[in-house]
All heavy atoms as an XYZ file, in Angstrom:
766
protein
N     120.809     33.888     86.454
C     119.821     33.837     85.360
C     118.549     33.036     85.730
O     118.734     31.902     86.312
C     120.543     33.242     84.100
C     119.640     32.611     83.143
S     120.428     31.712     81.741
C     121.843     31.095     82.230
N     117.452     33.582     85.461
C     116.232     32.838     85.546
C     115.626     32.621     84.143
O     115.853     33.288     83.241
N     115.157     31.270     83.998
C     114.613     31.065     82.696
C     113.234     30.301     82.898
O     113.087     29.586     83.857
C     115.510     30.265     81.892
C     115.935     28.825     82.235
C     115.319     27.806     81.489
C     117.443     28.737     82.215
N     112.439     30.371     82.012
C     111.071     29.603     82.093
C     111.061     28.828     80.898
O     111.532     29.236     79.764
C     109.930     30.611     82.118
N     110.586     27.520     81.067
C     110.362     26.693     79.965
C     109.082     25.771     80.207
O     108.617     25.643     81.405
C     111.558     25.710     79.896
O     111.682     24.986     81.095
N     108.514     25.434     79.099
C     107.309     24.646     79.094
C     107.707     23.106     79.067
O     108.714     22.750     78.468
C     106.342     24.905     77.991
C     105.581     26.179     78.254
C     104.225     25.945     77.606
C     103.345     27.202     77.992
N     102.110     27.232     77.339
N     106.930     22.406     79.876
C     107.216     20.913     79.945
C     106.799     20.352     78.547
O     105.776     20.705     77.980
C     106.234     20.376     81.042
C     106.497     18.973     81.357
O     107.312     18.298     80.715
O     105.979     18.439     82.357
N     107.687     19.500     78.014
C     107.426     18.979     76.853
C     106.283     17.760     76.821
O     105.904     17.241     75.845
C     108.701     18.344     76.247
O     109.209     17.417     77.152
N     106.004     17.407     78.083
C     104.989     16.321     78.262
C     103.571     16.906     77.931
O     103.422     18.140     77.605
C     104.880     15.883     79.681
C     106.313     15.205     80.001
C     106.305     14.788     81.496
C     107.664     14.295     81.962
N     107.755     14.080     83.348
N     102.618     16.070     77.873
C     101.229     16.520     77.462
C     100.654     17.570     78.400
O      99.837     18.339     77.862
C     100.371     15.308     77.418
N     101.062     17.732     79.558
C     100.508     18.707     80.473
C     100.808     20.135     79.918
O      99.959     21.069     80.133
C     101.045     18.640     81.829
O     102.474     18.945     81.870
N     101.967     20.396     79.352
C     102.235     21.681     78.735
C     102.391     22.755     79.851
O     102.324     23.920     79.541
N     102.684     22.416     81.122
C     102.791     23.395     82.134
C     104.292     23.793     82.147
O     105.179     23.205     81.715
C     102.444     22.842     83.554
O     103.141     21.640     83.818
C     101.002     22.508     83.616
N     104.460     25.062     82.711
C     105.785     25.695     82.742
C     106.506     25.547     84.094
O     105.915     25.230     85.041
C     105.609     27.140     82.442
N     107.815     25.689     83.998
C     108.654     25.688     85.191
C     109.577     26.773     85.164
O     109.889     27.354     84.121
C     109.276     24.364     85.415
C     110.341     24.169     84.355
C     111.075     22.795     84.580
N     112.123     22.663     83.601
C     113.126     21.747     83.758
N     113.126     20.880     84.732
N     114.062     21.615     82.810
N     110.245     27.172     86.329
C     111.228     28.113     86.332
C     112.536     27.464     86.645
O     112.725     26.655     87.586
C     110.909     29.232     87.465
C     109.646     29.941     87.104
C     112.134     30.283     87.588
C     109.138     30.796     88.176
N     113.630     27.889     86.003
C     114.950     27.400     86.299
C     115.847     28.675     86.713
O     115.611     29.736     86.223
N     116.713     28.401     87.697
C     117.562     29.401     88.121
C     118.963     28.968     88.182
O     119.221     27.895     88.851
C     117.169     29.867     89.511
C     117.790     31.170     89.994
C     117.341     32.413     89.546
C     118.761     31.135     90.966
C     118.043     33.599     89.926
C     119.423     32.265     91.430
C     118.972     33.460     90.962
N     119.921     29.544     87.632
C     121.375     29.224     87.501
C     122.251     30.332     87.629
O     122.033     31.308     87.038
C     121.615     28.406     86.163
C     123.006     27.904     86.020
C     123.099     27.118     84.655
C     124.443     26.634     84.438
N     124.501     25.915     83.181
N     123.347     30.148     88.401
C     124.312     31.150     88.716
C     125.729     30.428     88.821
O     125.788     29.296     89.084
C     124.137     31.997     89.919
C     122.861     32.811     89.966
C     123.039     34.134     89.101
O     123.945     34.852     89.395
N     122.139     34.402     88.317
N     126.766     31.266     88.563
C     128.129     30.614     88.786
C     128.356     30.318     90.396
O     127.722     30.892     91.249
C     129.176     31.586     88.399
O     129.183     32.780     89.146
N     129.179     29.294     90.505
C     129.470     28.763     91.862
C     129.822     29.862     92.881
O     129.462     29.658     94.061
C     130.516     27.677     91.873
N     130.469     30.921     92.412
C     130.922     31.947     93.415
C     129.673     32.711     93.958
O     129.781     33.491     94.806
C     131.965     32.874     92.825
C     131.509     33.610     91.535
O     130.611     33.098     90.911
O     131.996     34.671     91.244
N     128.524     32.431     93.359
C     127.277     33.131     93.770
C     126.367     32.142     94.373
O     125.117     32.340     94.503
C     126.662     33.792     92.697
C     127.410     34.881     91.876
C     126.614     35.634     90.837
N     127.375     36.465     90.041
C     127.715     37.634     90.417
N     127.247     38.187     91.522
N     128.344     38.396     89.573
N     126.858     31.115     94.974
C     126.180     30.068     95.682
C     125.201     30.575     96.796
O     124.138     30.085     97.048
C     127.124     28.946     96.218
N     125.724     31.517     97.593
C     125.017     32.216     98.556
C     123.654     32.818     98.111
O     122.665     32.526     98.763
N     123.764     33.446     96.984
C     122.597     34.014     96.415
C     121.596     32.927     95.855
O     120.389     33.002     96.111
C     122.912     34.989     95.233
C     121.779     35.709     94.635
C     120.936     36.407     95.425
C     121.600     35.534     93.257
C     119.809     37.045     94.835
C     120.467     36.091     92.683
C     119.611     36.902     93.433
O     118.561     37.504     92.797
N     122.122     31.944     95.125
C     121.272     30.830     94.674
C     120.545     30.180     95.855
O     119.407     29.917     95.730
C     122.209     29.801     93.988
C     121.360     28.598     93.600
C     122.811     30.381     92.760
N     121.203     30.011     96.902
C     120.587     29.335     98.092
C     119.481     30.320     98.650
O     118.440     29.770     99.162
C     121.578     28.906     99.128
C     122.538     27.786     98.683
C     123.524     27.489     99.737
C     121.714     26.528     98.316
N     119.727     31.574     98.672
C     118.750     32.535     99.141
C     117.531     32.439     98.312
O     116.378     32.461     98.868
C     119.360     33.847     99.176
C     118.443     34.994     99.505
C     118.061     35.223    100.759
C     117.819     35.837     98.484
C     117.147     36.325    101.142
C     116.918     36.698     98.831
C     116.612     36.994    100.109
N     117.639     32.573     97.070
C     116.525     32.412     96.113
C     115.842     31.037     96.235
O     114.598     31.093     96.165
C     116.934     32.673     94.690
C     115.800     32.554     93.647
C     117.479     34.120     94.556
N     116.631     30.052     96.356
C     116.040     28.664     96.531
C     115.203     28.681     97.789
O     114.063     28.056     97.615
C     117.099     27.687     96.599
C     116.654     26.284     96.933
C     115.994     25.502     95.929
C     116.632     25.753     98.213
C     115.368     24.259     96.243
C     116.099     24.443     98.536
C     115.497     23.735     97.614
O     114.909     22.526     97.769
N     115.630     29.257     98.870
C     114.799     29.173    100.021
C     113.521     29.922     99.847
O     112.464     29.652    100.426
C     115.598     29.784    101.191
C     116.638     28.902    101.818
O     116.390     27.670    101.781
N     117.778     29.398    102.273
N     113.541     30.928     98.992
C     112.275     31.662     98.752
C     111.287     30.884     97.983
O     110.043     30.858     98.026
C     112.561     32.986     98.021
C     113.296     34.071     98.741
C     113.683     35.157     97.714
C     112.488     34.622     99.941
N     111.873     29.985     97.062
C     111.002     29.239     96.132
C     110.847     27.803     96.355
O     110.371     27.057     95.653
C     111.563     29.394     94.692
C     111.612     30.817     94.048
C     112.266     30.819     92.708
C     110.239     31.383     93.988
N     111.549     27.313     97.475
C     111.738     25.885     97.686
C     110.403     25.090     97.845
O     110.334     23.914     97.491
C     112.449     25.625     99.058
O     111.763     26.158    100.118
N     109.306     25.797     98.138
C     108.076     25.132     98.267
C     107.489     24.735     96.895
O     106.651     23.909     96.709
C     107.026     25.831     99.060
C     106.834     27.265     98.733
N     107.761     28.260     99.034
C     105.907     27.827     97.973
C     107.346     29.390     98.480
N     106.193     29.163     97.874
N     108.105     25.297     95.814
C     107.652     25.042     94.402
C     108.669     24.058     93.810
O     108.482     23.658     92.657
C     107.757     26.273     93.602
C     106.670     27.332     93.988
C     107.039     28.494     94.551
C     105.350     27.036     93.790
C     106.124     29.387     94.819
C     104.369     27.943     94.110
C     104.704     29.217     94.597
O     103.848     30.012     95.023
N     109.749     23.677     94.577
C     110.737     22.809     93.969
C     110.638     21.252     94.451
O     110.173     21.090     95.603
C     112.162     23.294     94.357
S     112.487     24.950     93.723
N     110.954     20.425     93.637
C     111.046     19.048     93.926
C     112.345     18.445     94.375
O     112.455     17.347     94.777
N     113.491     19.213     94.212
C     114.760     18.748     94.643
C     115.582     19.961     95.099
O     115.322     21.108     94.721
C     115.424     18.008     93.351
O     115.639     18.928     92.337
N     116.751     19.595     95.690
C     117.676     20.648     96.081
C     118.528     21.209     94.967
O     118.496     20.597     93.795
C     118.731     20.025     96.989
C     118.022     19.441     98.356
C     119.077     18.719     99.145
C     117.506     20.693     99.201
N     119.159     22.326     95.046
C     119.991     22.839     93.893
C     121.111     21.866     93.759
O     121.635     21.143     94.490
C     120.587     24.148     94.639
C     119.611     24.559     95.573
C     119.043     23.305     96.174
N     121.466     21.854     92.439
C     122.594     20.905     92.027
C     123.769     21.666     91.345
O     123.544     22.756     90.742
C     122.006     19.967     90.977
C     120.850     19.090     91.571
C     120.204     18.207     90.526
O     120.592     18.335     89.247
N     119.500     17.210     90.928
N     124.892     21.028     91.417
C     126.056     21.576     90.834
C     125.924     21.360     89.305
O     125.551     20.271     88.825
C     127.364     20.951     91.333
C     128.730     21.402     90.867
C     128.943     22.845     91.271
C     129.743     20.473     91.313
N     126.348     22.327     88.502
C     126.308     22.170     87.117
C     127.752     22.563     86.547
O     128.502     23.346     87.190
C     125.248     22.985     86.427
O     125.614     24.416     86.610
N     128.123     22.156     85.417
C     129.388     22.471     84.726
C     129.131     22.830     83.280
O     128.062     22.423     82.731
C     130.451     21.320     84.734
O     129.816     20.246     84.079
C     130.711     20.930     86.151
N     129.985     23.599     82.681
C     129.890     23.959     81.273
C     131.207     24.522     80.873
O     132.083     24.798     81.583
N     131.220     24.639     79.565
C     132.381     25.198     78.870
C     132.049     26.425     78.195
O     131.123     26.498     77.390
C     133.075     24.198     77.948
C     134.356     24.736     77.286
C     133.500     23.004     78.833
N     132.691     27.524     78.381
C     132.599     28.691     77.586
C     133.914     29.354     77.239
O     134.710     29.523     78.152
C     131.712     29.840     78.511
C     131.289     30.937     77.795
C     130.423     31.841     78.628
N     129.237     31.241     79.087
C     128.427     31.457     80.111
N     128.828     32.490     80.823
N     127.426     30.760     80.464
N     134.156     29.572     75.974
C     135.416     30.141     75.488
C     136.535     29.298     75.971
O     137.593     29.734     76.470
C     135.617     31.536     75.965
O     134.540     32.419     75.583
N     136.328     27.923     75.834
C     137.336     26.911     76.240
C     137.647     26.960     77.728
O     138.742     26.404     78.094
C     138.578     27.151     75.284
C     138.279     26.746     73.904
O     137.529     25.835     73.597
N     139.076     27.336     73.008
N     136.872     27.565     78.547
C     137.109     27.643     80.001
C     135.959     26.810     80.596
O     134.791     27.065     80.309
C     137.153     29.072     80.499
C     138.289     29.720     80.062
O     139.427     29.277     79.979
N     138.078     31.153     79.754
N     136.339     25.910     81.522
C     135.276     25.231     82.261
C     134.820     26.071     83.400
O     135.649     26.689     84.088
C     135.949     23.839     82.813
C     134.815     22.827     83.322
C     135.520     21.533     83.535
C     134.325     20.564     83.825
N     134.885     19.183     84.105
N     133.442     26.071     83.578
C     132.964     26.819     84.726
C     132.100     25.971     85.505
O     131.487     24.890     85.023
C     132.340     28.129     84.328
C     130.964     27.867     83.516
C     129.698     27.939     84.252
C     130.940     27.633     82.224
C     128.531     27.748     83.511
C     129.722     27.411     81.424
C     128.638     27.451     82.231
O     127.424     27.308     81.484
N     131.765     26.314     86.712
C     130.882     25.598     87.630
C     129.822     26.447     88.102
O     130.026     27.644     88.332
C     131.755     25.017     88.944
C     132.769     24.056     88.446
C     134.071     24.498     88.168
C     132.563     22.737     88.407
C     135.019     23.626     87.836
C     133.466     21.799     88.050
C     134.822     22.268     87.729
O     135.631     21.416     87.377
N     128.668     25.909     88.226
C     127.554     26.720     88.717
C     126.648     25.877     89.593
O     126.836     24.712     89.878
N     125.581     26.610     90.093
C     124.605     25.944     90.910
C     123.209     26.248     90.371
O     122.980     27.443     89.988
C     124.700     26.480     92.337
C     124.146     25.690     93.502
C     124.717     24.363     93.643
C     124.354     26.431     94.814
N     122.420     25.336     90.274
C     121.109     25.494     89.544
C     120.071     24.757     90.288
O     120.272     23.718     90.988
C     121.149     25.173     88.116
C     121.306     23.653     87.919
C     121.311     23.268     86.408
O     121.431     24.168     85.605
N     121.372     21.925     86.209
N     118.785     25.212     90.182
C     117.568     24.459     90.606
C     116.470     24.794     89.687
O     116.396     25.846     88.869
C     117.186     24.806     91.934
C     116.728     26.200     92.219
C     115.439     26.562     92.136
C     117.698     27.226     92.644
C     114.943     27.803     92.426
C     117.156     28.487     92.938
C     115.813     28.733     92.727
N     115.431     23.974     89.760
C     114.198     24.129     88.927
C     112.939     23.870     89.848
O     113.009     23.109     90.720
C     114.107     23.079     87.782
C     115.293     23.227     86.714
C     116.496     22.505     86.920
C     115.172     24.076     85.696
C     117.469     22.722     86.022
C     116.083     24.220     84.786
C     117.350     23.568     84.802
N     111.947     24.669     89.455
C     110.650     24.399     90.114
C     110.031     23.173     89.482
O     110.432     22.801     88.507
C     109.713     25.707     90.082
O     109.341     25.848     88.741
C     110.415     26.821     90.637
N     109.003     22.751     90.134
C     108.076     21.786     89.401
C     107.352     22.505     88.380
O     107.142     23.728     88.390
C     107.117     21.294     90.507
C     107.682     20.499     91.587
C     106.525     19.827     92.522
N     107.028     19.144     93.608
C     107.229     19.689     94.741
N     106.945     20.915     95.038
N     107.785     18.945     95.703
N     106.841     21.822     87.393
C     106.003     22.359     86.359
C     104.567     22.470     86.891
O     104.109     21.490     87.388
C     105.897     21.484     85.131
O     107.222     21.396     84.532
N     104.092     23.654     86.971
C     102.745     24.025     87.640
C     101.892     24.916     86.790
O     102.419     25.829     86.225
C     103.085     24.543     89.019
C     103.942     23.693     89.923
S     104.397     24.544     91.368
C     102.962     24.317     92.352
N     100.636     24.868     86.936
C      99.705     25.803     86.316
C      99.923     27.222     86.692
O      99.892     28.060     85.801
C      98.353     25.279     86.620
C      98.513     23.814     86.920
C      99.868     23.766     87.479
N     100.208     27.453     88.013
C     100.371     28.831     88.481
C     101.655     29.509     87.722
O     101.654     30.698     87.456
C     100.400     28.963     89.952
S     101.817     27.927     90.697
N     102.646     28.759     87.521
C     103.872     29.171     86.864
C     103.531     29.404     85.369
O     104.088     30.238     84.796
C     105.041     28.189     87.133
C     105.434     28.246     88.607
C     106.215     28.739     86.226
C     106.481     27.316     89.046
N     102.690     28.511     84.893
C     102.317     28.591     83.358
C     101.643     30.041     83.203
O     101.874     30.590     82.101
C     101.424     27.484     82.967
O     102.188     26.188     83.290
C     101.137     27.525     81.520
N     100.772     30.390     84.036
C     100.185     31.723     83.993
C     101.149     32.858     83.850
O     101.043     33.794     82.957
C      99.236     32.035     85.169
C      98.026     31.082     85.149
C      97.137     31.494     86.362
O      96.981     32.814     86.731
O      96.504     30.639     86.956
N     102.192     32.895     84.651
C     103.266     33.851     84.492
C     104.065     33.609     83.303
O     104.337     34.588     82.612
C     104.198     33.617     85.771
C     103.477     34.044     87.055
C     105.434     34.604     85.608
C     104.166     33.635     88.323
N     104.384     32.455     82.909
C     105.027     32.208     81.644
C     104.299     32.779     80.374
O     104.927     33.425     79.658
C     105.196     30.634     81.433
C     105.785     30.198     80.118
C     107.144     30.060     80.011
C     105.032     30.005     78.987
C     107.749     29.702     78.800
C     105.564     29.623     77.832
C     106.948     29.418     77.709
O     107.477     29.019     76.501
N     102.997     32.561     80.418
C     102.171     33.009     79.314
C     102.195     34.623     79.213
O     102.011     35.180     78.099
C     100.747     32.540     79.419
C     100.696     31.079     79.063
O     101.557     30.545     78.369
N      99.696     30.355     79.702
N     102.398     35.317     80.271
C     102.499     36.842     80.299
C     103.775     37.125     79.552
O     103.819     38.111     78.895
C     102.441     37.367     81.804
C     101.167     37.176     82.481
C     101.406     37.627     83.921
C     100.167     37.989     81.851
N     104.868     36.459     79.807
C     106.135     36.899     79.294
C     106.539     36.177     77.997
O     107.476     36.551     77.364
C     107.221     36.721     80.340
C     107.190     37.646     81.430
C     106.373     37.427     82.603
C     107.827     38.826     81.416
C     106.290     38.401     83.566
C     107.831     39.780     82.455
C     106.973     39.516     83.549
N     105.960     35.124     77.578
C     106.164     34.302     76.444
C     104.881     34.134     75.572
O     104.543     33.024     75.295
C     106.829     32.962     76.722
C     108.160     33.115     77.469
C     108.293     33.249     78.764
C     109.231     32.963     76.685
C     109.621     33.417     79.325
C     110.556     33.027     77.149
C     110.721     33.253     78.581
O     111.878     33.342     79.132
N     104.215     35.187     75.073
C     103.114     34.948     74.266
C     103.572     34.359     72.896
O     104.558     34.811     72.396
C     102.483     36.279     74.095
C     103.572     37.288     74.348
C     104.431     36.576     75.373
N     102.871     33.279     72.462
C     103.264     32.650     71.265
C     104.648     32.060     71.378
O     105.322     31.812     70.376
C     103.141     33.436     69.993
C     101.666     33.751     69.604
C     101.079     34.923     70.264
O     101.688     35.945     70.525
N      99.794     34.827     70.750
N     105.181     31.870     72.569
C     106.459     31.161     72.824
C     107.632     32.094     72.560
O     108.792     31.645     72.613
N     107.443     33.416     72.391
C     108.552     34.364     72.152
C     108.534     35.296     73.370
O     107.557     35.857     73.769
C     108.247     35.176     70.892
C     109.394     36.251     70.642
C     108.155     34.178     69.658
N     109.698     35.469     73.911
C     109.959     36.353     75.109
C     109.646     37.711     74.804
O     110.199     38.377     73.794
C     111.359     36.176     75.597
C     111.527     36.851     76.936
C     113.122     36.729     77.344
C     113.169     36.388     78.780
N     114.639     36.245     79.176
N     108.738     38.272     75.590
C     108.278     39.709     75.317
C     108.036     40.319     76.727
O     107.646     39.751     77.613
C     106.917     39.664     74.604
O     107.070     38.852     73.359
C     106.405     41.015     74.255
N     108.390     41.549     76.757
C     108.089     42.338     78.086
C     106.696     42.883     77.992
O     106.262     43.573     76.921
C     109.026     43.617     78.145
C     108.700     44.398     79.475
C     110.549     43.108     78.279
N     105.764     42.359     78.894
C     104.382     42.914     78.879
C     104.263     44.455     78.912
O     105.090     45.045     79.657
C     103.767     42.163     80.036
C     104.692     41.089     80.459
C     106.084     41.520     80.049
N     103.297     44.906     78.270
C     102.957     46.363     78.313
C     102.675     46.858     79.694
O     103.187     47.937     80.081
C     101.839     46.687     77.430
C     101.418     48.176     77.509
C     102.154     46.266     75.965
N     102.106     45.999     80.620
C     101.731     46.437     81.940
C     102.829     45.851     82.979
O     102.478     45.606     84.009
C     100.296     45.948     82.254
C     100.265     44.387     82.256
O     101.066     43.748     81.662
O      99.233     43.926     82.903
N     104.061     45.788     82.583
C     105.106     45.272     83.516
C     105.212     46.030     84.837
O     105.407     45.520     85.767
C     106.597     45.277     82.702
C     107.558     44.582     83.595
C     106.888     46.793     82.460
C     107.674     43.180     83.318
N     104.829     47.261     84.730
C     104.814     48.147     86.013
C     103.876     47.492     86.951
O     104.274     47.635     88.214
C     104.449     49.558     85.720
C     104.455     50.385     86.823
C     105.564     51.010     87.388
C     103.138     50.804     87.500
C     105.589     51.794     88.441
C     103.129     51.587     88.599
C     104.348     52.085     89.065
O     104.328     52.904     90.154
N     102.788     46.992     86.604
C     101.760     46.488     87.549
C     102.179     45.039     87.948
O     101.481     44.533     88.858
C     100.308     46.424     86.898
C      99.919     47.779     86.538
O     100.097     48.709     87.399
N      99.340     48.048     85.355
N     103.070     44.249     87.297
C     103.390     42.986     87.566
C     104.605     42.751     88.503
O     104.612     41.809     89.163
C     103.793     42.235     86.244
C     102.610     42.248     85.279
C     103.180     41.588     83.944
C     101.520     41.335     85.779
N     105.503     43.787     88.596
C     106.770     43.656     89.400
C     106.740     44.526     90.676
O     106.258     45.654     90.587
C     107.945     44.086     88.552
C     108.178     43.158     87.245
C     109.400     43.734     86.578
C     108.331     41.812     87.601
N     107.211     43.961     91.778
C     107.321     44.678     92.990
C     108.691     45.232     92.997
O     109.597     44.880     92.286
C     107.043     43.810     94.201
O     108.083     42.844     94.265
C     105.702     43.160     94.194
N     108.951     46.208     93.984
C     110.367     46.734     94.156
C     111.301     45.586     94.452
O     112.441     45.536     94.008
C     110.234     47.790     95.343
C     108.846     48.146     95.172
C     108.037     47.003     94.726
N     110.889     44.601     95.336
C     111.851     43.483     95.596
C     111.994     42.605     94.402
O     113.198     42.169     94.186
C     111.174     42.638     96.767
C     111.148     43.370     98.140
C     111.938     41.299     96.895
C     110.470     42.764     99.209
N     111.077     42.341     93.600
C     111.303     41.681     92.313
C     112.191     42.290     91.447
O     113.071     41.656     90.862
C     109.888     41.413     91.622
S     109.903     40.441     90.210
N     112.179     43.632     91.312
C     113.049     44.452     90.456
C     114.496     44.289     91.075
O     115.448     44.219     90.222
C     112.673     45.936     90.391
C     111.323     46.192     89.433
C     110.982     47.544     89.668
C     111.756     45.810     87.987
N     114.709     44.229     92.298
C     115.941     44.228     92.831
C     116.601     42.824     92.567
O     117.932     42.756     92.407
C     115.866     44.254     94.520
N     115.813     41.893     92.388
C     116.443     40.505     91.994
C     116.695     40.479     90.602
O     117.582     39.831     90.064
C     115.532     39.427     92.407
C     115.511     39.054     93.921
N     116.527     38.276     94.486
C     114.660     39.350     94.798
C     116.193     38.279     95.794
N     115.080     38.859     95.972
């Protein structure tokens, strides 16, 4: 899962978070390697409870940056997730595969 969020600090810049279950650690590390130059730390282990079952995952976040905010604003106008009308022009075949 990828998610975008805006920094609650005065800068208001956005960041990207990526989290998958621990059994997909190889994929998380692959994506991390693609985005690592935007990240300030290594992926971290996360835990959670869903339907009374404990699960383990691996997650990382990018730094909050203006270039990510531009992308965030395309998909979250007025803070509501929306698919842009020109999505075809925004995504590459590799992006769609992910």
